[in-house]
Residue frames as qw, qx, qy, qz and C-alpha x, y, z in Angstrom:
[[0.028, -0.773, -0.387, 0.502, 37.54, 31.19, -5.45],
 [0.193, 0.839, -0.149, -0.487, 39.46, 33.32, -7.93],
 [0.541, -0.210, 0.706, 0.405, 41.14, 30.63, -10.04],
 [0.500, 0.577, 0.600, 0.238, 38.80, 31.05, -13.00],
 [0.130, 0.981, 0.129, -0.062, 39.12, 34.83, -13.02],
 [0.366, -0.736, 0.428, 0.376, 42.90, 34.74, -12.89],
 [0.670, 0.123, 0.634, 0.366, 43.14, 32.59, -16.03],
 [0.125, 0.592, -0.263, -0.752, 44.06, 34.46, -19.20],
 [0.743, 0.487, 0.460, -0.007, 42.33, 33.71, -22.50],
 [0.388, -0.374, 0.414, 0.734, 45.14, 34.31, -25.03],
 [0.248, 0.385, 0.692, 0.557, 42.62, 34.56, -27.88],
 [0.111, -0.860, -0.410, -0.285, 40.81, 37.52, -26.29],
 [0.537, -0.117, -0.276, 0.788, 43.63, 39.67, -24.99],
 [0.042, -0.390, -0.121, -0.912, 41.75, 42.89, -25.73],
 [0.624, -0.569, -0.342, -0.412, 38.82, 41.81, -23.53],
 [0.777, -0.311, -0.390, 0.384, 41.16, 40.51, -20.85],
 [0.377, 0.118, -0.158, 0.905, 42.99, 43.85, -20.71],
 [0.279, -0.476, -0.181, -0.814, 39.75, 45.81, -20.46],
 [0.748, -0.507, -0.346, -0.254, 38.38, 43.58, -17.67],
 [0.661, 0.071, -0.508, 0.549, 41.64, 43.45, -15.66],
 [0.016, 0.323, -0.338, 0.884, 41.18, 46.67, -13.65],
 [0.668, -0.350, -0.083, -0.651, 37.64, 45.73, -12.57],
 [0.889, -0.137, -0.434, 0.049, 38.78, 42.27, -11.47],
 [0.481, 0.189, -0.473, 0.713, 41.71, 43.74, -9.55],
 [0.246, -0.362, 0.187, -0.879, 39.43, 46.27, -7.85],
 [0.804, -0.304, -0.303, -0.412, 36.89, 43.55, -6.94],
 [0.846, -0.143, -0.434, 0.276, 39.50, 41.47, -5.11],
 [0.277, 0.287, -0.352, 0.847, 41.15, 44.53, -3.57],
 [0.478, -0.416, 0.031, -0.773, 37.79, 45.48, -2.04],
 [0.893, -0.256, -0.341, -0.147, 37.24, 41.93, -0.81],
 [0.657, 0.097, -0.461, 0.589, 40.70, 42.06, 0.79],
 [0.044, -0.382, 0.249, -0.889, 39.89, 45.35, 2.51],
 [0.723, -0.388, -0.121, -0.559, 36.68, 43.85, 3.93],
 [0.890, -0.115, -0.413, 0.153, 38.58, 40.78, 5.14],
 [0.429, 0.232, -0.420, 0.765, 41.20, 42.96, 6.83],
 [0.353, -0.430, 0.115, -0.823, 38.43, 44.94, 8.53],
 [0.866, -0.307, -0.265, -0.293, 36.89, 41.69, 9.82],
 [0.741, 0.045, -0.472, 0.475, 40.26, 40.63, 11.24],
 [0.102, 0.327, -0.328, 0.880, 40.56, 43.97, 13.08],
 [0.614, -0.398, -0.065, -0.679, 37.00, 43.61, 14.43],
 [0.903, -0.195, -0.382, -0.011, 37.65, 40.08, 15.68],
 [0.550, 0.165, -0.458, 0.679, 40.89, 41.20, 17.35],
 [0.184, -0.375, 0.210, -0.884, 39.00, 43.99, 19.11],
 [0.793, -0.338, -0.230, -0.452, 36.25, 41.58, 20.22],
 [0.815, -0.057, -0.485, 0.311, 38.90, 39.33, 21.75],
 [0.260, 0.264, -0.390, 0.843, 40.37, 42.28, 23.65],
 [0.477, -0.392, 0.025, -0.786, 36.94, 43.24, 25.00],
 [0.889, -0.254, -0.333, -0.185, 36.13, 39.68, 26.12],
 [0.682, 0.086, -0.481, 0.544, 39.58, 39.34, 27.70],
 [0.017, 0.352, -0.293, 0.889, 39.18, 42.65, 29.54],
 [0.672, -0.384, -0.101, -0.625, 35.73, 41.70, 30.83],
 [0.912, -0.171, -0.371, 0.027, 36.94, 38.31, 32.06],
 [0.516, 0.196, -0.451, 0.701, 40.09, 39.72, 33.67],
 [0.240, -0.401, 0.187, -0.864, 37.99, 42.35, 35.45],
 [0.822, -0.314, -0.216, -0.424, 35.52, 39.66, 36.54],
 [0.830, -0.024, -0.467, 0.303, 38.33, 37.44, 37.85],
 [0.310, 0.235, -0.410, 0.825, 39.88, 40.28, 39.84],
 [0.374, -0.345, 0.112, -0.853, 36.60, 41.63, 41.20],
 [0.858, -0.244, -0.102, -0.440, 34.94, 38.29, 42.08],
 [0.113, -0.591, 0.777, -0.186, 38.07, 36.27, 42.85],
 [0.178, -0.118, 0.968, -0.130, 37.35, 32.86, 44.34],
 [0.601, 0.366, 0.456, -0.545, 33.67, 33.00, 43.37],
 [0.723, 0.603, -0.127, -0.312, 34.57, 32.58, 39.67],
 [0.332, 0.616, -0.714, 0.013, 38.03, 31.00, 39.87],
 [0.822, -0.158, -0.547, -0.003, 37.29, 28.44, 42.56],
 [0.637, -0.767, 0.049, -0.062, 38.04, 28.01, 46.26],
 [0.679, -0.557, 0.312, 0.363, 41.62, 28.48, 47.33],
 [0.666, 0.422, 0.299, 0.538, 42.62, 29.69, 43.85],
 [0.290, -0.588, -0.038, 0.754, 44.75, 32.81, 43.96],
 [0.447, 0.872, 0.191, -0.056, 44.07, 35.67, 41.60],
 [0.384, -0.589, 0.460, 0.543, 47.31, 35.78, 39.64],
 [0.259, 0.541, -0.472, -0.646, 48.38, 36.04, 36.00],
 [0.098, 0.126, -0.949, -0.273, 48.23, 32.36, 35.06],
 [0.147, 0.391, 0.869, -0.264, 44.87, 31.64, 36.67],
 [0.305, 0.647, 0.180, -0.675, 43.29, 34.78, 35.24],
 [0.239, 0.438, -0.635, -0.589, 44.63, 33.92, 31.77],
 [0.013, -0.083, -0.992, -0.090, 43.28, 30.39, 32.05],
 [0.239, 0.506, 0.642, -0.525, 39.92, 31.82, 33.14],
 [0.399, 0.640, -0.035, -0.656, 39.44, 34.02, 30.09],
 [0.177, 0.373, -0.796, -0.443, 40.94, 31.53, 27.63],
 [0.069, 0.166, 0.982, -0.055, 38.44, 28.86, 28.71],
 [0.366, 0.453, 0.342, -0.738, 35.49, 31.20, 28.20],
 [0.567, 0.422, 0.692, 0.148, 33.16, 30.03, 25.39],
 [0.301, 0.931, 0.152, -0.141, 32.82, 33.53, 23.95],
 [0.178, -0.779, 0.508, 0.320, 36.60, 33.94, 23.86],
 [0.517, -0.090, 0.805, 0.275, 37.02, 30.58, 22.12],
 [0.513, 0.667, 0.540, 0.009, 34.29, 31.42, 19.58],
 [0.202, 0.960, -0.074, -0.180, 35.83, 34.77, 18.66],
 [0.345, -0.583, 0.661, 0.325, 39.33, 33.23, 18.47],
 [0.567, 0.219, 0.762, 0.221, 37.95, 30.72, 15.96],
 [0.388, 0.864, 0.316, -0.051, 36.30, 33.54, 13.98],
 [0.083, -0.884, 0.350, 0.299, 39.59, 35.42, 14.01],
 [0.495, -0.270, 0.757, 0.329, 41.44, 32.38, 12.68],
 [0.526, 0.518, 0.653, 0.169, 38.94, 32.00, 9.83],
 [0.203, 0.962, 0.107, -0.148, 39.04, 35.72, 9.06],
 [0.256, -0.730, 0.522, 0.360, 42.84, 35.67, 8.92],
 [0.551, 0.040, 0.772, 0.314, 42.79, 32.69, 6.57],
 [0.431, 0.760, 0.482, 0.068, 40.32, 34.44, 4.27],
 [0.000, -0.956, 0.147, 0.252, 42.42, 37.61, 4.38],
 [0.418, -0.494, 0.657, 0.388, 45.56, 35.67, 3.48],
 [0.547, 0.335, 0.719, 0.268, 43.86, 33.98, 0.51],
 [0.293, 0.908, 0.299, -0.007, 42.55, 37.32, -0.74],
 [0.210, -0.836, 0.355, 0.361, 45.99, 38.88, -0.33],
 [0.492, -0.157, 0.749, 0.416, 47.39, 36.12, -2.55],
 [0.454, 0.643, 0.601, 0.136, 44.58, 36.78, -5.07],
 [0.102, 0.974, 0.017, -0.201, 45.40, 40.48, -5.24],
 [0.328, -0.617, 0.590, 0.405, 49.07, 39.64, -5.77],
 [0.535, 0.174, 0.771, 0.299, 48.09, 37.18, -8.50],
 [0.368, 0.838, 0.403, 0.016, 46.03, 39.86, -10.26],
 [0.089, -0.886, 0.297, 0.345, 49.07, 42.17, -10.18],
 [0.407, -0.303, 0.769, 0.389, 51.08, 39.42, -11.86],
 [0.508, 0.519, 0.681, 0.090, 48.22, 38.82, -14.28],
 [0.224, 0.940, 0.067, -0.249, 48.37, 42.45, -15.40],
 [0.178, -0.690, 0.591, 0.378, 52.09, 42.12, -16.12],
 [0.481, 0.029, 0.842, 0.243, 51.50, 38.86, -17.99],
 [0.458, 0.739, 0.488, -0.081, 48.73, 40.43, -20.09],
 [0.115, 0.917, -0.205, -0.323, 50.98, 43.32, -21.06],
 [0.288, -0.475, 0.760, 0.336, 53.73, 40.89, -22.04],
 [0.524, 0.308, 0.787, 0.105, 51.34, 38.70, -24.05],
 [0.383, 0.872, 0.235, -0.192, 50.07, 41.75, -25.96],
 [0.043, -0.804, 0.478, 0.350, 53.67, 42.73, -26.71],
 [0.396, -0.191, 0.860, 0.258, 54.47, 39.22, -27.96],
 [0.520, 0.575, 0.629, -0.052, 51.28, 39.14, -30.02],
 [0.252, 0.917, -0.044, -0.305, 52.32, 42.40, -31.67],
 [0.076, -0.643, 0.698, 0.305, 55.55, 40.72, -32.71],
 [0.816, 0.233, -0.359, -0.387, 53.66, 37.75, -34.27],
 [0.156, -0.441, 0.850, -0.240, 55.14, 35.46, -31.64],
 [0.617, 0.081, 0.682, -0.383, 52.06, 33.22, -31.78],
 [0.636, 0.486, -0.325, -0.503, 52.15, 32.53, -35.52],
 [0.962, -0.009, 0.270, -0.043, 52.27, 28.90, -36.77],
 [0.325, -0.523, 0.638, 0.462, 55.59, 27.55, -38.04],
 [0.778, 0.569, 0.119, -0.239, 55.52, 27.08, -41.83],
 [0.448, -0.359, 0.636, 0.516, 57.87, 25.46, -44.32],
 [0.451, 0.510, -0.294, -0.671, 57.71, 25.96, -48.08],
 [0.256, 0.252, -0.893, -0.270, 58.45, 22.33, -48.97],
 [0.161, -0.187, -0.961, 0.125, 56.01, 20.52, -46.65],
 [0.328, -0.627, -0.452, -0.543, 53.23, 23.04, -45.99],
 [0.467, -0.708, 0.147, -0.509, 51.97, 23.56, -42.48],
 [0.345, 0.345, -0.805, 0.337, 54.52, 22.00, -40.12],
 [0.382, -0.162, 0.601, -0.683, 52.13, 21.98, -37.17],
 [0.844, 0.151, 0.001, -0.514, 49.53, 19.95, -39.10],
 [0.699, 0.379, -0.607, 0.000, 52.19, 17.49, -40.23],
 [0.073, 0.314, -0.794, 0.515, 53.44, 16.95, -36.67],
 [0.606, -0.043, 0.401, -0.685, 49.86, 16.42, -35.46],
 [0.865, 0.254, -0.239, -0.360, 49.22, 13.79, -38.15],
 [0.504, 0.387, -0.743, 0.210, 52.43, 11.95, -37.26],
 [0.208, -0.220, 0.718, -0.627, 51.44, 11.82, -33.59],
 [0.765, 0.093, 0.162, -0.616, 47.99, 10.55, -34.52],
 [0.777, 0.332, -0.511, -0.155, 49.53, 7.74, -36.63],
 [0.231, 0.341, -0.811, 0.415, 51.72, 6.67, -33.71],
 [0.469, -0.092, 0.552, -0.684, 48.73, 6.47, -31.39],
 [0.844, 0.219, -0.087, -0.482, 46.68, 4.44, -33.90],
 [0.640, 0.380, -0.666, 0.052, 49.59, 2.03, -34.47],
 [0.025, -0.283, 0.782, -0.554, 50.06, 1.60, -30.72],
 [0.667, 0.022, 0.351, -0.657, 46.37, 0.83, -30.28],
 [0.832, 0.311, -0.345, -0.305, 46.51, -1.75, -33.08],
 [0.416, 0.368, -0.787, 0.267, 49.51, -3.48, -31.50],
 [0.295, -0.181, 0.671, -0.656, 47.75, -3.58, -28.12],
 [0.799, 0.145, 0.122, -0.571, 44.61, -5.11, -29.64],
 [0.721, 0.390, -0.562, -0.106, 46.71, -7.65, -31.54],
 [0.156, 0.327, -0.824, 0.437, 48.45, -8.72, -28.31],
 [0.530, -0.063, 0.502, -0.681, 45.12, -9.11, -26.51],
 [0.851, 0.250, -0.137, -0.440, 43.87, -11.46, -29.25],
 [0.859, -0.286, 0.417, 0.085, 46.83, -13.68, -28.63],
 [0.792, 0.547, 0.097, 0.253, 48.81, -12.91, -31.76]]
């Protein structure tokens, strides 16, 4: 959901810093909406429960069954088995999950802001410059060429073994 937006492009730190507040606000608003949906679902459950408890107490045996006493456990079982109650409980569970994911996203964007600030500071100190040596030229290029030679040699040995030699 937010994995792509949380990723930092280290080659465009200026753009990343400018876009950070808007991204944070976007997910903060989504979190607020998710929290509102959780509160609405919780209220719906209370209303359904109240209606069913009232129905069980006012109609008694007609809704609970013959020879069933109107008491806490039977009334609770009556409203918990109601289809509307089950549906809203499922909606509440999904809403809570979505809220929890969005909460984690907002926390991640807070950490992203700190990481961006630190990356900018390191960039200002030339932390990301390539290692150089005066005798051999660009050390990073040399290391890359050595790794490439090792891979090519390994492939040649594997092909030689397959041919039976």
